[in-house]
C-alpha positions in Angstrom: 3.9 -53.6 -19.3 1.2 -55.3 -21.3 3.0 -58.7 -23.4 1.6 -57.2 -26.6 3.1 -53.7 -25.6 6.8 -56.0 -25.2 5.8 -57.6 -28.5 5.5 -54.8 -30.2 8.6 -52.8 -28.5 10.7 -55.7 -29.6 9.9 -55.7 -33.0 12.1 -52.7 -33.6 15.0 -54.3 -35.7 17.2 -51.4 -34.7 16.5 -51.8 -30.6 20.0 -51.4 -29.7 20.4 -54.5 -26.7 20.6 -52.2 -23.9 17.0 -51.2 -24.8 15.9 -54.6 -24.9 17.5 -55.5 -21.4 15.4 -53.0 -20.1 12.3 -53.4 -21.3 12.6 -57.3 -20.5 13.4 -55.9 -17.4 10.1 -53.8 -17.2 7.6 -55.9 -15.3 4.4 -57.4 -17.0 0.7 -57.6 -15.5 -1.2 -60.5 -16.5 -3.6 -60.9 -19.2 -7.1 -61.7 -18.5 -8.7 -64.4 -19.5 -11.6 -63.2 -21.8 -9.3 -60.2 -22.9 -9.0 -61.7 -26.5 -12.9 -61.6 -26.8 -13.1 -58.5 -25.8 -10.8 -57.0 -28.2 -12.1 -59.0 -31.0 -16.0 -57.1 -30.4 -14.2 -53.6 -29.6 -12.6 -53.9 -32.9 -15.7 -55.3 -34.9 -17.2 -52.1 -32.8 -15.5 -49.9 -34.5 -15.3 -51.6 -37.9 -19.3 -51.0 -38.1 -18.3 -47.4 -37.7 -16.3 -47.7 -40.8 -12.8 -47.7 -39.1 -10.3 -50.5 -39.7 -8.2 -50.6 -36.6 -5.4 -52.7 -36.7 -5.2 -55.9 -35.0 -1.7 -54.7 -32.6 -3.3 -51.6 -31.6 -6.8 -52.9 -30.8 -5.1 -55.7 -28.4 -3.1 -52.5 -26.8 -6.1 -50.7 -26.2 -8.3 -53.4 -25.0 -5.5 -54.1 -22.1 -5.2 -50.3 -21.3 -8.9 -50.2 -21.3 -8.6 -53.1 -18.9 -6.3 -52.5 -16.8 -7.6 -48.5 -16.1 -3.8 -47.8 -17.7 -3.3 -44.6 -19.5 -2.0 -45.2 -23.0 1.5 -43.2 -24.0 1.5 -43.2 -28.1 1.6 -40.6 -30.7 0.4 -43.3 -32.9 -2.5 -41.8 -34.9 -4.4 -45.7 -34.6 -5.2 -45.0 -31.1 -7.6 -41.8 -32.0 -10.9 -43.7 -33.2 -10.5 -45.7 -29.5 -10.1 -42.8 -27.3 -13.1 -41.1 -29.5 -15.1 -44.3 -29.1 -14.1 -45.7 -25.7 -13.0 -44.4 -22.3 -9.3 -45.0 -23.7 -7.5 -42.0 -22.0 -4.2 -41.1 -24.5 -1.0 -39.3 -23.7 1.4 -38.1 -26.0 -1.3 -35.9 -28.1 
């Protein structure tokens, strides 16, 4: 799991303690050193197209792109990433 995804999931105030323990047991993948630069450029690229991607969505999308992962989400904020990059979505 991406550390940024863990942070997003743990941010739910009503998260049951058992769910939190399960999430904390999931192995995390490292974040490449240039991840932040590429995420910033990706967000700028979408903003130049008139889109307004959220920073957290951008970080998650870039992480999935870096690792060739399929993003499992129903969040519509990821649709522009799938349209304008190689991001693979599952859940729509």
